[in-house]
N, C-alpha and C positions, 0 to 999 in steps of 0.2 A: 211699717219702716222696714221690717224684715223682709216684707215680699219684694220690696225694691232691691235690697242688696244681696239678699241669698235666695233668689227666686228659685234655684234648682231644688233646695231643700224645702221651700214652701210649697212647691208642686207635689214633691214626694210625700210631704206630710198630708196633703189633701188627697192623696191616691191611697194612703196607708190608713187614714184615719177610720174607714168603715171596718177595715179588719179588726183594728183594735177595739172599736166599739163593740163589735160581734164577740170577740173573745171576753171582754170584760162583762158583758150582758150574760154570756154563758156562765162565767165564773161565780157572778153573784146570784144567779139564779139556782146553782147547785149550793151555794153557802146557805141562803136564807129561805129556800123552798124546798130543802131536802132532795134536790135533783130531779123532781118529777113533777112540775106544776099542775099536771093533768090528773094526777093522783086523786082519788076519792079520800076525803078526810085530810089531805094533804099536808106534809111537812111539818108536823107538830114538832119533831126533834130540830129541823132547821129554825124554826121560829122560836123554839126555847134558847137555842145557841145564839140566835141574833139578838134576842131580848136580853140576854145576860151581858153579851160582849157590848152592846150600845148603851147599856145603863150600868157599866161594871161600876162606877163609883158609887152610884144608889144602892147597888147590891152589896157592895162592901160596907157602906155606912150603915144600913140596916141589919147587917150581918145576916143575910139571906142565903149565903153560900150552901149551907146543908140543905136547904129547901130546894134550890136548884139542882144540886147532886141528886137529892132523891127522886125528883122529877125526870132528870136525865137518865138515871139507872132504870126507873119504871119504862121509859120510852126504849131504851136499849135492850131490855127483856126480850121484845119480840123483833129483834134485830133482822136485817135483811139477809140474803142469801150471798154465798161468796161471788157468785157470778155478777149478781147486781152491784155489790160493792166494788168489785174488780172494773166493772163498766163504769160507774161514777168516778172511781180513782183515775181511771184512763182519760176520760173526758175532762176532768178538772185538770190533769197535767197537760193535756194538750191545749187547753185554753190558756194556762199560764205560759207554755212553750210559745204559743202564737204570740202571745203579748211580747214576750221577750225577742223574739225574731222580728217582730214589726220594729220595735226600738233599734234593734241590730240594722235592719235594713235603712231605716232612718237616719242614723248615725253613720252610715258607711257612705 
């Protein structure tokens, strides 16, 4: 129904949708895979964070917070270099900005 009455917005949404999908895929890959899916041994920190966030109620109900904090601290002990962290932060910010600019273009 909206394609009939608001066809310009629908056409813009169809054109913008691939950019939005790319930005969301980039953002989730950095959140859950620690930013580098091709890395050997890959993304234990991202997997730990994803596990604790997606099962937040279970972690709280079983009082597993100290266990997750210890595992997180152990994984952070061998943290990445400043340049790597800066690159990941900039790419994550760029993906978020691309999402917001996509929504702005769609609503304009």
